[in-house]
C-alpha positions in Angstrom: 71.3 89.9 75.7 70.1 91.4 78.0 69.0 94.6 78.8 70.8 97.4 80.3 71.0 101.3 79.5 74.4 102.1 78.7 76.3 105.7 77.2 74.9 106.8 73.6 77.2 105.7 71.3 77.0 108.8 69.2 76.4 112.1 71.7 74.2 113.1 69.0 71.2 111.1 69.8 71.2 111.3 73.3 73.5 110.7 76.5 71.7 107.4 77.8 70.4 104.5 75.5 68.4 101.6 75.9 67.8 97.8 74.6 64.9 97.5 76.8 61.4 98.1 74.5 63.5 95.7 71.6 63.8 92.7 74.3 61.1 92.4 76.3 58.4 93.6 72.9 60.2 90.0 71.3 59.2 87.9 74.6 55.6 89.7 74.4 55.2 89.0 70.6 54.8 92.9 69.9 56.2 95.6 67.2 59.3 96.7 69.3 58.8 100.1 67.9 55.6 100.5 68.3 56.0 99.0 72.4 59.3 101.7 72.1 56.0 104.1 71.7 53.5 102.7 74.8 56.7 102.6 76.8 58.4 106.5 76.0 54.1 107.7 76.8 54.2 106.0 79.9 57.9 107.2 80.8 57.9 109.8 84.2 61.8 111.8 83.5 60.8 114.9 85.6 63.2 116.8 86.9 66.1 114.8 85.4 65.7 114.3 81.7 64.1 115.9 78.7 61.4 114.2 76.2 62.8 110.3 75.3 63.7 109.2 71.2 63.4 107.0 69.5 66.4 105.9 66.8 66.4 102.3 64.8 64.9 99.0 65.5 63.2 100.2 68.7 66.0 102.0 71.0 64.8 104.2 73.4 67.2 107.3 74.3 67.3 109.4 76.8 69.3 113.3 77.8 70.0 114.3 81.1 68.3 118.2 81.1 71.0 121.2 82.1 69.7 121.9 85.7 70.6 117.8 86.1 73.6 117.2 85.8 74.4 120.6 87.6 73.2 119.3 90.4 75.1 116.1 89.6 78.4 118.7 89.5 77.6 119.7 92.9 76.7 116.6 94.9 80.0 115.1 93.1 82.1 117.3 94.5 81.0 117.6 97.5 80.8 113.6 97.7 84.6 111.5 98.6 83.5 109.1 96.8 82.8 110.9 93.4 78.9 108.8 93.7 81.2 105.1 93.5 79.7 103.8 97.0 77.9 100.6 97.8 74.0 102.0 97.7 72.6 102.2 100.5 70.9 99.6 102.1 72.9 96.4 99.8 74.7 94.5 102.2 78.6 94.2 102.1 79.6 91.7 100.3 82.9 90.1 102.2 85.9 89.1 100.0 88.9 87.2 100.7 91.7 87.6 97.5 94.3 84.9 97.6 97.1 86.8 94.7 100.9 87.2 94.2 102.5 84.1 95.9 106.2 84.1 96.2 108.4 80.9 96.8 110.8 81.2 100.2 114.3 81.1 98.6 113.3 82.5 94.9 113.3 85.9 93.5 110.0 87.9 92.6 109.9 87.7 89.3 108.2 89.6 85.9 105.6 86.7 86.4 104.2 87.8 89.9 103.7 91.5 87.8 100.0 90.5 87.1 99.0 88.6 90.4 100.2 91.4 92.2 99.1 94.3 90.5 95.8 92.7 89.4 95.1 91.2 93.2 96.1 94.8 94.5 93.3 96.9 91.5 90.3 94.4 92.8 91.3 94.9 96.1 91.5 98.3 96.3 88.8 99.1 94.3 86.1 96.4 96.6 87.0 98.7 99.5 86.1 102.1 97.8 83.0 100.5 96.4 82.0 99.4 100.1 82.2 95.6 100.2 84.5 94.3 103.7 88.0 92.8 102.2 90.0 90.3 103.1 93.7 90.1 100.9 95.4 86.3 101.3 99.4 85.7 100.0 100.0 82.3 99.8 103.3 81.8 100.0 105.1 78.6 98.9 107.7 77.9 101.8 106.7 74.0 102.0 108.1 70.9 99.8 110.4 69.0 98.4 113.0 71.5 97.4 113.3 72.7 100.8 115.8 69.3 102.1 117.4 70.0 98.3 118.7 73.8 100.2 118.7 72.1 103.3 122.0 69.5 101.1 123.3 72.6 100.1 122.6 75.3 102.9 124.5 73.0 105.1 127.5 71.4 102.1 128.1 74.4 100.1 126.4 77.8 101.4 128.3 81.2 101.2 128.2 83.2 104.0 129.4 85.9 102.7 127.5 87.1 99.3 123.8 85.2 102.0 124.5 88.9 103.7 124.9 90.7 100.4 121.6 89.1 98.3 120.2 85.8 100.0 117.7 85.1 97.1 120.3 85.3 94.3 123.0 83.4 97.2 119.8 80.8 97.5 118.8 80.2 93.7 122.4 79.3 93.1 122.0 77.1 96.1 118.9 75.5 94.2 120.5 75.2 90.9 123.1 73.5 92.0 121.6 70.5 93.7 118.4 71.0 90.9 121.3 69.0 88.6 123.5 67.2 91.5 120.1 65.4 92.4 119.4 64.8 88.3 123.0 64.1 88.5 123.6 61.2 91.4 121.3 58.9 93.6 123.0 59.1 96.2 122.6 62.7 96.9 118.1 62.4 95.6 118.4 60.5 98.8 119.9 62.7 101.7 117.0 65.4 100.4 114.9 63.4 101.2 116.2 62.8 104.3 117.0 66.1 104.9 112.7 67.0 104.4 111.7 64.3 106.4 113.9 65.8 109.5 112.4 69.1 108.3 108.8 67.8 108.6 109.9 65.7 112.1 110.3 68.5 113.4 114.4 68.2 113.8 115.3 71.6 115.5 118.8 72.6 113.1 116.3 71.5 110.2 113.3 73.7 111.2 115.9 76.6 112.7 117.5 77.3 108.7 114.2 77.1 106.9 113.0 79.8 108.9 115.6 81.5 108.1 115.1 80.8 104.5 112.0 82.4 105.1 112.7 85.7 107.0 115.5 86.2 104.6 112.7 85.9 101.7 109.6 87.7 103.2 112.6 90.6 103.9 112.4 91.0 100.4 109.5 89.9 99.6 108.4 93.4 101.9 110.9 95.7 99.8 109.4 94.7 96.9 105.5 95.6 97.9 107.0 98.2 99.3 107.8 100.1 96.5 104.5 98.8 95.0 102.4 100.4 97.9 101.0 97.1 98.5 100.2 95.4 101.9 98.1 92.4 102.8 96.1 91.3 105.9 97.6 87.9 105.5 101.0 86.0 104.8 99.7 82.5 105.5 101.9 79.9 104.1 101.8 76.3 102.9 103.2 75.3 105.8 100.7 77.0 107.9 98.1 74.5 106.9 100.4 70.9 106.6 98.2 69.9 109.9 95.0 69.7 108.5 96.8 67.9 105.2 96.5 64.0 106.2 92.5 65.2 108.5 91.6 66.1 104.5 92.9 63.1 102.7 91.0 61.1 105.6 87.2 63.1 105.2 88.4 63.5 101.1 88.5 59.2 101.1 85.4 58.6 104.0 82.8 60.7 102.2 84.1 58.1 99.2 85.0 61.7 97.6 88.3 60.6 97.1 89.7 56.7 96.7 93.2 54.9 95.7 94.0 54.3 92.1 97.5 52.8 92.5 98.8 53.4 95.6 97.9 57.0 95.6 95.0 59.0 96.4 92.9 60.2 93.2 89.5 61.8 92.6 87.3 61.1 89.3 84.8 62.5 88.1 81.0 61.2 89.5 80.0 61.6 86.7 76.5 64.0 87.1 77.2 66.4 84.8 78.2 66.8 81.3 80.7 65.1 80.1 82.4 68.8 78.8 81.9 70.4 81.5 83.3 68.1 83.2 87.2 68.6 84.7 87.5 65.3 85.9 87.7 63.8 82.5 89.5 65.1 79.2 88.9 63.7 75.6 90.3 61.4 73.3 90.1 60.0 70.2 86.5 60.9 70.5 86.3 59.2 74.2 86.1 60.6 77.3 88.9 58.8 79.8 89.5 60.0 83.6 91.6 63.2 84.5 91.5 62.6 88.0 93.4 65.2 90.4 95.4 63.8 92.3 95.2 64.4 96.4 97.2 62.2 97.8 101.3 60.8 96.5 101.6 57.0 96.2 105.0 57.4 98.7 102.1 59.7 100.6 103.6 63.2 100.2 101.0 65.7 99.5 100.3 67.9 96.7 99.4 71.5 96.1 95.8 70.5 95.6 95.5 69.1 99.1 97.3 72.4 100.9 94.3 74.7 98.6 91.5 72.2 100.0 92.7 72.5 103.6 93.1 76.1 102.6 89.9 76.6 101.6 88.1 75.0 104.2 90.6 77.7 106.5 89.2 80.3 104.2 85.8 79.8 105.4 85.6 78.7 108.7 87.9 81.8 110.2 87.0 84.2 107.5 83.1 83.5 106.4 83.5 84.9 103.3 81.1 84.7 100.5 83.5 84.6 97.3 86.8 83.8 97.8 89.2 84.8 94.9 92.0 83.7 93.0 94.1 85.8 90.7 96.1 83.3 89.2 98.0 82.7 85.7 95.6 81.0 83.3 97.6 78.1 83.3 95.9 76.9 85.8 92.6 76.9 85.4 92.0 72.9 84.7 93.2 73.0 89.1 91.6 75.7 90.0 88.4 73.9 88.2 89.3 70.8 90.0 90.0 71.8 93.2 86.2 73.6 93.0 84.7 71.0 92.1 86.1 68.8 94.9 85.3 71.7 97.6 81.9 71.8 96.0 81.4 67.6 96.8 83.1 67.9 99.7 81.0 71.0 101.0 77.5 70.8 99.3 75.6 73.7 101.6 78.8 75.8 101.7 77.0 78.8 99.6 80.6 80.7 99.1 81.6 81.8 95.9 85.1 80.2 94.3 86.3 82.9 91.3 89.5 81.6 89.9 90.7 85.4 88.0 93.1 83.8 85.6 95.1 86.4 83.0 97.3 85.8 80.7 101.6 85.9 79.7 103.6 89.4 79.1 105.5 88.9 75.9 108.8 90.0 74.8 109.3 91.8 71.2 109.6 87.7 70.2 106.4 87.6 70.8 107.7 85.2 73.4 107.4 84.9 77.7 110.4 88.2 78.1 112.8 87.5 79.3 116.3 89.6 79.6 118.8 90.1 76.6 120.7 86.6 78.1 117.6 84.5 77.9 116.9 84.5 82.1 113.8 85.4 83.5 113.6 89.3 84.8 113.4 89.3 88.5 110.4 91.8 89.0 112.7 94.3 91.5 115.7 95.2 88.4 112.2 95.9 85.9 111.3 98.3 88.9 114.6 99.6 89.3 115.2 100.6 85.1 111.4 101.5 85.3 112.7 104.6 87.6 115.4 104.9 86.3 113.7 105.7 82.6 111.8 107.9 84.1 114.1 109.4 85.7 116.5 110.4 81.6 112.1 111.8 81.1 112.1 113.9 83.8 115.2 115.7 83.3 114.8 116.0 79.8 111.6 118.0 80.5 112.1 119.6 83.4 116.0 119.7 84.0 115.5 122.4 86.5 114.3 121.0 88.5 116.9 120.0 91.9 117.7 115.9 91.4 115.7 114.7 94.8 112.5 115.7 93.3 113.1 115.0 89.7 113.7 111.4 91.3 110.5 111.3 93.1 108.8 112.2 90.2 110.1 109.0 88.2 109.2 107.4 90.7 105.4 108.5 90.6 106.0 107.5 87.2 108.0 104.9 86.3 105.9 102.6 88.9 102.3 104.2 88.0 104.1 102.6 83.9 104.9 98.9 84.6 101.7 98.9 86.6 98.8 100.9 84.3 100.8 98.5 81.3 99.7 95.9 83.0 95.8 96.2 84.0 94.5 98.0 80.3 94.7 94.7 78.7 92.5 92.7 79.5 93.2 90.6 81.3 92.7 87.4 80.2 95.0 88.4 77.1 99.3 88.6 76.8 100.4 91.7 76.0 104.1 92.6 74.8 105.7 93.6 76.8 106.9 98.3 75.7 108.8 101.1 77.9 108.7 103.2 75.2 105.1 102.7 75.0 104.4 102.4 79.0 106.2 105.5 79.0 104.9 107.7 76.7 103.0 110.9 77.3 100.9 110.4 74.5 98.0 107.8 73.9 96.6 105.5 76.8 99.1 105.3 79.4 99.6 106.0 82.4 102.4 108.8 82.5 99.6 110.5 79.5 96.8 110.3 82.7 99.5 111.8 84.7 99.8 114.7 82.5 96.4 115.4 82.4 96.2 115.3 86.9 98.7 117.7 86.5 97.7 119.9 84.0 94.2 120.2 85.8 95.7 121.6 89.4 98.0 124.2 87.3 94.8 125.2 87.1 94.3 126.7 90.9 98.1 127.1 90.6 97.9 130.1 88.3 94.8 131.7 90.3 96.5 135.1 92.3 95.1 135.5 95.3 92.0 133.4 96.9 91.1 129.6 95.1 87.4 130.9 95.4 84.5 128.1 97.3 83.7 126.1 94.0 80.2 126.0 94.7 77.4 126.7 92.9 75.6 128.5 90.8 76.8 126.3 87.9 76.5 127.2 84.1 77.0 125.2 80.6 77.9 127.2 78.2 79.9 125.1 75.5 79.4 121.2 74.3 82.4 120.7 75.8 81.4 120.8 78.8 78.5 118.7 79.0 80.6 116.2 77.5 83.2 117.0 79.7 81.0 116.4 83.4 78.8 113.7 82.1 82.1 111.7 81.9 82.5 112.9 84.3 79.2 111.6 85.7 79.7 108.0 84.4 82.9 107.4 87.1 80.4 106.0 89.8 78.9 103.2 87.4 82.8 102.6 86.3 84.2 101.7 89.1 81.5 98.8 90.2 81.7 97.2 86.5 85.3 96.5 87.7 83.4 93.9 89.8 81.5 92.4 88.2 83.8 90.5 86.0 87.2 91.6 87.9 88.2 93.6 84.5 90.5 96.6 85.9 91.1 97.9 81.9 87.9 99.4 82.6 88.2 101.9 84.9 91.8 102.4 82.9 90.0 102.9 80.0 87.5 105.5 81.6 90.2 107.2 82.5 92.0 107.5 79.1 88.5 109.1 78.1 88.0 111.1 80.5 91.6 112.7 80.5 90.9 112.7 76.2 87.4 114.8 77.6 89.6 117.3 79.8 91.8 117.6 77.4 89.1 118.8 74.4 87.3 121.2 77.5 90.6 122.6 78.3 91.4 124.1 74.6 87.8 125.2 73.4 87.1 126.5 77.2 89.4 129.4 78.5 89.9 129.1 82.3 90.9 131.7 84.1 90.4 134.6 81.0 86.4 133.5 81.4 83.9 135.5 84.2 81.3 134.7 86.6 78.9 131.6 86.6 81.3 130.0 83.5 85.1 131.2 85.5 83.3 128.8 88.3 81.7 126.3 87.1 84.7 125.3 84.7 86.8 125.8 88.2 84.0 123.0 89.6 85.3 121.1 86.3 88.9 121.1 86.7 88.7 120.7 90.3 86.4 117.0 90.0 88.3 116.0 87.0 91.2 116.0 88.9 89.4 114.5 92.0 88.4 111.5 89.9 92.0 110.9 87.7 93.5 110.9 91.3 91.6 108.6 92.8 91.1 106.7 89.7 95.0 105.7 89.6 94.3 105.8 93.0 92.0 102.6 92.9 94.6 100.7 90.2 97.1 101.4 92.9 98.9 104.5 91.0 99.7 107.7 92.0 100.0 110.8 90.3 102.8 113.7 91.0 102.0 117.1 91.2 104.7 118.7 88.9 105.7 116.8 85.9 
């Protein structure tokens, strides 16, 4: 346990609380309450807090002075970053974030949601607080499957189907060839021959392969455009192909990789605890080799080879402080081995390597989310359904709006609901996909937060005449005002915490608590019927609430409508 200052669990005892006295007293061999009293006597919180108070075995509670809180309100209203900027003088970190990673010739599906949305949120938040971010979408555009696709393209391509839906036609070709290769060795050899020609630079095969990439990326970009996601780079696996041979040669020359049954593998170097060694596995009470393959017996390369070449390239070209990979939890061993190999290869490299892994999306039956027919849900179809369901809800609640306006609102609500439902759980947890839950206007959902924003902004639409200047002096006359302002002040604390372990759910939950606090304030404190400084203060709180919710959702990649 580490000493930290945190919001008090119970507002009756203060605004903030620290366990520092108890932890330090234990190290010093002192009575924690006695030591806490000594700390309180020496503490100088002039102008910021009232006299600290002790609770329980040695917790120290702090309550902010009203004038400190109202000064904070004034400062936040004047700060476009809402207090959540990187502290002045602190060096910006340079992060490379690898996320999404669709495969050429395959439609993006529900399995791409978490990497895409989580990676985008992390990138947005890191940039907002002042770090330098490079986003790279590592496209799967190379490998054995292209030999199979080349055979099918030449023999059974349906040009009309390709024009109508390129990815559906390429998926049909791939399924057809998978079955043919499994049944006929001659077809398998033909696919291998086409792959060899592609790798050797055959003009016809390169042309077809580039067409597959072009058609695929057009549809990928359509999805990313709908989601409001952009990448600095989209470097596919093929980009690193020229360096794979020298990568393996360097590993062999350094003694990191050695031959095993015709293949080249990396084994444990036996320098660390066996339980932490990714190249060992325990079976029957014994530790056995669990090597990582970097060159196959037939001379081919694999994901590990490509990822190592990618790491070296990123280190050289982007000079990052940290490289973050956002993938599902099934790849944990792969990244543990990848990072270990890189550390042995480049022991002097100071770059931090992080695998940000996540759980699965499940259906109501607790199994991986599928269509009713048992097929993988295509991401475009899921987004279409989200917008249509949201349109039905908007029409029910506000049928008088023009259809075009209802469509715009439905797009914001539907896409926001999908994103928020994905970011709300702990990223390492599986979650059950539920349309009813994610599109609800009650509870911890995007529609509820979007409604809270709309409700806060509606106050200003109801004002008659010119909106008054939201400048102090401010006064806090009701406990609900104070509670809301404290909550809004914590935006600056919560946003950077997301980056400590890449958990956007911390921000999601903070925003829900903020919306809940706002609704309590809204019910307890009349805004338009109040007068003087009280009215200006309450308007300022509505303004700041709308900014915090809008910006917080924006950092999660979610927009807000002005009407609902």
